[in-house]
C-alpha positions as CSV (number, residue, x, y, z in Angstrom):
1,M,116.5,112.8,85.5
2,T,115.4,111.1,88.7
3,R,117.5,108.3,90.3
4,F,116.0,105.5,92.2
5,T,117.5,104.2,95.4
6,R,118.4,100.5,95.8
7,R,115.5,100.1,98.2
8,R,113.0,101.5,95.8
9,L,114.3,99.4,92.9
10,L,114.0,96.3,95.0
11,A,110.4,97.3,95.8
12,V,109.7,97.6,92.1
13,A,111.2,94.2,91.3
14,G,109.8,92.4,94.3
15,G,106.5,94.1,95.1
16,S,105.0,95.2,91.8
17,F,107.1,93.4,89.2
18,V,109.7,90.7,88.6
19,A,112.5,92.3,86.7
20,G,113.3,90.6,83.4
21,A,116.3,88.3,83.5
22,A,117.3,89.4,80.0
23,V,117.3,93.1,80.3
24,R,116.5,94.9,83.6
25,P,115.1,98.4,83.8
26,S,117.6,101.2,84.2
27,V,118.3,102.8,87.5
28,V,117.6,106.2,85.9
29,R,114.1,107.5,85.3
30,S,113.7,110.1,82.5
31,T,111.9,113.4,82.9
32,Q,108.2,112.9,82.2
33,R,106.7,114.7,79.2
34,F,103.1,114.7,77.8
35,D,103.5,115.4,74.1
36,A,101.7,113.3,71.5
37,G,104.9,112.4,69.7
38,V,105.8,112.7,66.0
39,H,104.9,109.3,64.6
40,V,102.3,108.9,61.9
41,W,100.1,106.4,63.8
42,P,101.8,105.4,67.1
43,G,99.0,103.3,68.6
44,P,95.9,101.2,67.9
45,H,93.7,104.2,67.4
46,G,96.2,106.9,66.5
47,D,98.0,108.6,69.4
48,G,97.1,108.4,73.1
49,R,94.0,110.5,72.6
50,G,92.4,107.6,70.7
51,T,90.6,109.9,68.2
52,G,91.6,107.7,65.2
53,A,92.1,110.8,63.2
54,V,94.7,112.5,61.0
55,P,92.5,115.5,59.9
56,E,95.2,117.2,58.0
57,T,96.0,114.2,55.8
58,T,94.3,113.5,52.4
59,G,94.6,109.9,51.6
60,P,94.4,108.1,48.2
61,T,91.2,107.1,46.5
62,E,90.3,104.1,44.2
63,A,92.6,102.0,46.3
64,T,94.3,98.9,44.9
65,V,96.5,96.5,46.7
66,A,100.2,97.6,46.5
67,W,101.4,94.7,48.7
68,E,100.1,92.2,51.3
69,Y,101.9,90.4,54.1
70,E,100.6,87.1,55.6
71,Y,101.2,86.5,59.3
72,R,99.8,84.4,62.1
73,A,97.0,86.5,63.5
74,P,97.0,86.9,67.3
75,S,94.0,87.4,69.5
76,V,91.5,89.8,68.1
77,S,92.5,92.5,70.6
78,A,96.0,92.7,69.0
79,V,94.9,93.2,65.4
80,P,95.6,97.0,65.0
81,L,98.9,98.2,63.5
82,A,101.3,101.1,64.4
83,L,103.2,103.2,61.9
84,A,106.3,105.3,62.0
85,D,107.9,107.0,59.0
86,E,110.0,104.0,58.0
87,T,108.5,101.1,59.9
88,L,105.1,99.4,60.1
89,I,104.7,97.4,63.3
90,V,102.6,94.2,63.2
91,G,101.7,92.1,66.2
92,D,102.0,88.5,65.2
93,R,100.7,85.7,67.4
94,D,103.9,85.4,69.3
95,A,106.2,88.0,67.8
96,M,106.5,91.7,67.0
97,R,107.5,92.4,63.4
98,G,108.8,95.5,61.7
99,L,107.9,95.8,58.0
100,E,109.1,98.2,55.3
101,P,106.0,100.4,54.5
102,T,106.8,100.7,50.8
103,D,107.0,97.0,49.9
104,G,106.0,95.0,53.0
105,S,109.3,93.3,53.4
106,Q,110.2,92.2,56.9
107,R,113.0,94.4,58.5
108,W,113.0,92.6,61.8
109,S,111.2,90.2,64.1
110,Y,111.3,89.7,67.9
111,A,109.8,86.9,70.0
112,L,110.1,86.7,73.8
113,P,111.1,83.2,74.8
114,H,108.9,81.3,77.3
115,P,110.6,80.6,80.6
116,F,109.9,76.9,80.3
117,A,111.0,76.6,76.7
118,D,113.8,74.2,75.7
119,S,115.0,72.3,72.6
120,T,111.9,70.1,72.6
121,R,109.4,72.8,73.6
122,P,110.1,76.0,71.6
123,W,107.4,77.9,73.4
124,R,107.1,81.7,73.2
125,N,105.1,84.3,75.0
126,A,102.0,85.3,73.2
127,V,101.4,88.9,72.0
128,Q,98.5,90.2,74.1
129,L,97.9,93.8,73.0
130,P,98.4,96.1,70.0
131,P,101.9,97.7,69.8
132,W,102.8,101.3,70.5
133,I,105.6,103.4,69.1
134,V,107.2,106.1,71.2
135,D,110.4,107.9,70.2
136,D,112.7,105.2,68.9
137,R,111.0,102.3,70.7
138,V,108.2,99.9,70.3
139,I,106.2,99.1,73.5
140,A,104.9,95.5,73.3
141,V,103.0,93.3,75.7
142,F,103.9,89.6,75.7
143,D,101.7,87.6,78.1
144,T,102.6,89.2,81.5
145,N,105.6,91.1,80.2
146,V,105.9,94.8,79.2
147,C,108.8,95.2,76.8
148,A,110.6,98.0,74.9
149,L,112.1,97.1,71.5
150,A,114.4,99.2,69.4
151,L,112.3,100.6,66.5
152,S,115.2,100.3,64.1
153,N,116.1,96.6,64.6
154,G,113.7,95.1,67.2
155,R,116.3,94.4,69.8
156,L,115.0,94.1,73.4
157,Q,115.9,97.3,75.4
158,W,114.2,96.5,78.7
159,R,111.6,94.1,80.0
160,V,109.4,94.3,83.1
161,Q,107.5,91.1,84.1
162,T,104.3,91.5,86.1
163,N,102.5,88.9,88.2
164,T,99.2,89.0,86.3
165,N,97.6,89.3,82.9
166,I,97.5,92.8,81.3
167,D,94.1,93.8,79.7
168,A,94.9,97.3,78.4
169,A,98.0,99.5,77.8
170,L,98.3,103.0,76.7
171,V,101.2,105.3,75.9
172,A,101.1,109.0,76.6
173,G,104.2,111.1,76.1
174,N,107.1,108.9,77.4
175,T,104.9,107.0,79.9
176,V,103.1,103.6,79.4
177,V,100.1,102.9,81.7
178,F,98.6,99.5,82.1
179,D,96.4,97.5,84.5
180,G,97.4,94.5,86.7
181,R,97.1,93.0,90.2
182,I,99.4,93.1,93.3
183,S,98.9,90.8,96.3
184,G,95.3,90.2,95.1
185,T,94.5,94.0,94.7
186,N,93.8,95.6,91.4
187,A,96.3,98.3,90.4
188,L,97.2,100.8,87.7
189,W,100.9,101.1,86.8
190,A,102.9,103.7,84.9
191,L,106.4,103.0,83.6
192,D,109.0,105.3,82.0
193,T,109.2,104.2,78.3
194,E,112.8,105.1,78.1
195,T,114.1,103.1,81.0
196,G,111.4,100.8,82.2
197,V,111.4,102.3,85.7
198,E,108.1,102.7,87.6
199,R,106.7,106.3,87.7
200,W,103.8,105.5,89.9
201,M,101.4,102.8,91.0
202,D,97.8,103.4,92.1
203,T,95.6,101.0,94.0
204,T,92.8,103.4,95.0
205,D,89.7,101.6,96.2
206,G,91.1,98.4,94.7
207,D,89.2,99.2,91.5
208,R,90.0,97.4,88.3
209,R,90.8,100.4,86.0
210,L,91.8,100.3,82.4
211,P,93.5,103.2,80.7
212,I,91.5,104.4,77.7
213,A,92.8,107.9,76.7
214,A,95.2,110.6,77.7
215,T,96.0,114.2,76.8
216,D,97.5,117.4,78.3
217,G,98.9,115.5,81.4
218,R,95.6,113.9,82.2
219,L,94.9,110.2,82.0
220,Y,91.4,108.7,81.7
221,T,90.4,105.3,82.9
222,V,87.2,103.1,83.2
223,R,86.3,101.0,86.2
224,Y,84.5,97.7,85.9
225,G,81.9,96.7,88.4
226,D,78.1,96.6,89.0
227,R,78.2,100.1,87.6
228,W,81.0,101.4,85.5
229,S,82.7,104.7,86.0
230,V,85.1,107.0,84.2
231,A,87.9,108.7,86.1
232,A,90.5,111.4,85.3
233,H,93.9,111.0,86.8
234,D,96.9,113.3,87.0
235,L,99.3,111.5,84.6
236,E,102.3,112.7,86.7
237,T,101.2,111.0,89.9
238,G,98.2,108.7,89.1
239,E,96.0,110.6,91.6
240,I,92.3,110.7,90.7
241,D,91.0,114.2,89.9
242,W,87.4,113.2,89.4
243,R,85.2,110.2,88.7
244,E,81.8,109.9,87.1
245,S,79.5,106.9,87.4
246,L,77.6,106.0,84.3
247,E,74.7,103.7,83.4
248,G,75.0,100.5,81.5
249,R,78.1,98.3,81.3
250,P,81.4,98.3,79.4
251,L,81.6,95.9,76.5
252,A,83.2,92.5,77.2
253,S,85.8,93.2,74.5
254,G,86.9,96.4,76.3
255,P,85.8,100.0,76.2
256,R,86.7,102.5,73.5
257,A,87.2,106.2,74.2
258,A,88.6,109.4,72.6
259,V,89.5,112.7,74.1
260,T,89.7,116.1,72.4
261,D,90.2,119.6,73.5
262,D,86.5,120.0,74.3
263,G,85.4,116.6,75.6
264,L,85.7,112.9,76.4
265,Y,83.7,110.3,74.4
266,V,83.3,106.8,75.9
267,G,81.6,103.8,74.3
268,A,79.9,101.1,76.4
269,E,76.3,100.0,75.8
270,S,75.8,103.5,74.6
271,L,78.0,106.4,73.6
272,V,78.5,109.0,76.4
273,A,80.0,112.5,75.9
274,L,81.6,114.1,78.9
275,D,83.0,117.6,79.4
276,R,86.7,117.6,80.4
277,D,85.6,118.2,84.1
278,G,83.4,115.0,84.1
279,G,80.0,116.5,83.5
280,Q,77.8,114.5,81.2
281,R,77.0,116.4,78.0
282,W,74.9,113.9,76.0
283,R,74.2,110.2,75.5
284,A,73.4,108.2,72.4
285,D,72.0,104.7,72.4
286,L,73.3,102.8,69.4
287,G,72.6,99.1,70.1
288,T,74.2,96.5,72.4
289,A,77.1,96.0,70.0
290,F,78.1,99.6,70.0
291,G,81.4,100.8,71.4
292,R,83.8,98.8,69.4
293,A,84.7,101.6,67.0
294,L,84.6,105.4,67.2
295,A,86.6,108.3,65.8
296,V,86.4,112.0,66.4
297,A,87.3,114.8,64.0
298,H,85.8,117.8,62.2
299,E,83.5,118.5,65.1
300,L,81.8,115.1,64.6
301,V,81.9,111.8,66.5
302,F,81.8,108.8,64.1
303,A,80.6,105.5,65.6
304,T,79.4,102.1,64.4
305,D,76.2,100.4,65.3
306,V,76.9,96.8,64.4
307,D,73.4,95.6,65.3
308,A,71.9,98.0,62.7
309,S,74.8,97.7,60.2
310,E,75.3,101.5,60.3
311,V,78.0,104.1,60.7
312,V,76.7,107.3,62.2
313,A,78.1,110.8,62.5
314,L,77.0,112.8,65.6
315,E,77.6,116.5,66.5
316,T,80.2,116.7,69.2
317,T,78.4,119.5,71.0
318,T,74.8,118.1,71.1
319,G,75.0,114.4,70.0
320,D,72.5,115.2,67.2
321,R,72.8,112.9,64.2
322,R,74.3,114.5,61.1
323,W,74.0,111.4,59.0
324,S,73.9,107.6,59.0
325,A,75.2,105.2,56.3
326,S,74.4,101.5,55.9
327,V,77.5,99.4,55.9
328,S,77.2,95.6,55.7
329,N,79.7,93.2,57.4
330,L,81.0,95.7,59.9
331,A,83.9,94.0,61.7
332,R,83.7,92.8,65.3
333,P,85.9,94.2,66.7
334,G,86.8,96.6,63.9
335,G,87.7,100.2,63.7
336,L,86.9,103.6,62.4
337,S,89.5,106.2,61.3
338,V,89.2,109.6,59.6
339,D,91.4,111.9,57.5
340,A,90.7,115.3,55.9
341,D,87.6,114.1,53.9
342,T,87.1,110.4,54.4
343,V,85.8,108.1,57.2
344,Y,87.1,104.5,56.9
345,A,84.8,101.8,58.4
346,S,86.5,98.4,58.9
347,T,84.5,95.4,57.6
348,T,85.1,91.7,57.6
349,D,86.5,91.9,54.0
350,G,88.3,95.3,54.1
351,F,86.7,98.7,54.6
352,R,84.2,101.2,53.2
353,A,85.4,104.8,52.6
354,L,82.6,107.3,53.3
355,E,82.5,111.1,52.7
356,V,82.9,113.0,56.0
357,E,80.1,115.5,55.5
358,T,77.4,113.3,54.0
359,G,78.3,109.6,54.6
360,E,78.1,108.8,50.9
361,E,80.4,106.0,49.8
362,R,83.5,107.2,48.0
363,F,85.2,103.9,47.4
364,R,85.7,100.5,49.0
365,F,88.2,97.7,49.5
366,D,86.5,94.3,49.7
367,G,89.3,92.0,48.4
368,A,90.4,90.6,51.7
369,S,87.7,87.9,51.9
370,S,89.1,85.9,49.0
371,A,92.7,86.5,50.1
372,N,92.0,85.1,53.5
373,G,90.7,81.8,52.2
374,D,87.2,80.3,51.7
375,T,85.8,81.4,55.1
376,D,82.4,82.9,54.9
377,T,83.0,86.2,56.6
378,T,79.2,86.8,57.2
379,T,78.9,83.6,59.4
380,S,82.5,83.5,60.7
381,P,83.5,87.2,61.1
382,T,87.1,88.2,60.4
383,A,88.7,90.6,62.8
384,S,90.0,93.7,61.1
385,G,91.8,96.8,62.4
386,P,91.4,100.5,61.7
387,V,92.6,101.8,58.4
388,I,95.8,104.0,58.8
389,P,95.5,106.8,56.2
390,T,98.7,108.4,54.8
391,V,99.1,110.6,51.7
392,D,100.5,107.7,49.5
393,R,98.9,104.6,51.0
394,L,96.3,103.1,53.3
395,Y,97.3,100.3,55.7
396,Q,95.0,97.8,57.3
397,S,95.1,94.4,58.9
398,V,92.3,92.0,58.0
399,G,92.2,88.4,59.2
400,N,95.7,87.0,58.8
401,R,97.0,89.6,56.4
402,V,98.3,93.1,56.3
403,Y,97.4,95.2,53.3
404,A,98.9,98.4,51.8
405,L,96.7,100.1,49.3
406,E,97.4,102.9,46.9
407,G,95.5,104.9,44.3
408,R,94.9,108.4,43.2
409,A,95.7,111.1,45.8
């Protein structure tokens, strides 16, 4: 472990962050590691690679609702769930909640009080981003605060308050990376998830960079601007290894990316496949609404084209189309996930389960529209998150409800 000097800690608290009054970061920084962890679905799109895939898992079919849980839906960017063996994490509007996966009962809840709250104004900080699970902690973002909560009971372990809004956060190994500003300059920060101590801060070129994926000690980010670019960073130091400028622009709702052993796949106005050294392999144009959902597994990239109401499967090596399937009411934003034989495409009323090799529909869940009230989901689209496939159940958030579905395995 690395110890910080008093001078360095003061720099962290005063220069980059304002240390939380409730629980300050430790003076000890843990040894950095780059493993993917052991949890079932630790982040919004699986692990830090963002592939949205559990290719060794065969989920149930003919799914029926085992239980549902109503909550106050947060901003659409905070819809996705995270799953450990014994806890399902849900980001409510102003609280993180831990649910029992077998029956949906609430195990714990944590809300970060607002600094100006009192007996007449019980304000709370809003949940800004989807949760992450790492080791025995939940990493949560409340407004300008990055927090670590105990996975077992939701107790606050440490809190770091920034001076700016946070648009994206990603956990890789035992490091959480997020964007922000310091003294008017855009910055990228990395914190130790065990202690809350800063690992590094990067302000190269003053670029606004958002973390999108990580694997094998390398972090990938996108830069906003007149032209957008992808960069690869050393996850240990934050230094940029390479950057590649690309045509088009990122989506207003944020970019999506996935990294595998053989490539990086990034969605903006089109889907771009890059080699791990930054060389562009191929490009696929899928409509202006593309980029909100993709998954990678079985040597295929699965993506949605909301404009065309299609899910497509492309060869990872060439970008050639293997198949396309018509799916109405694709969610905006939504999600794609994939297991051993099924692709799950999130819709405004649930999901469609498609066969991996052909795109043929295997089964569907469309019962969320009636459960979420009388809203017409075709004219007032409901946000839905990616389906989390497990052997016994499928989990998904749609609108203001979380669903667990079960059926024949």
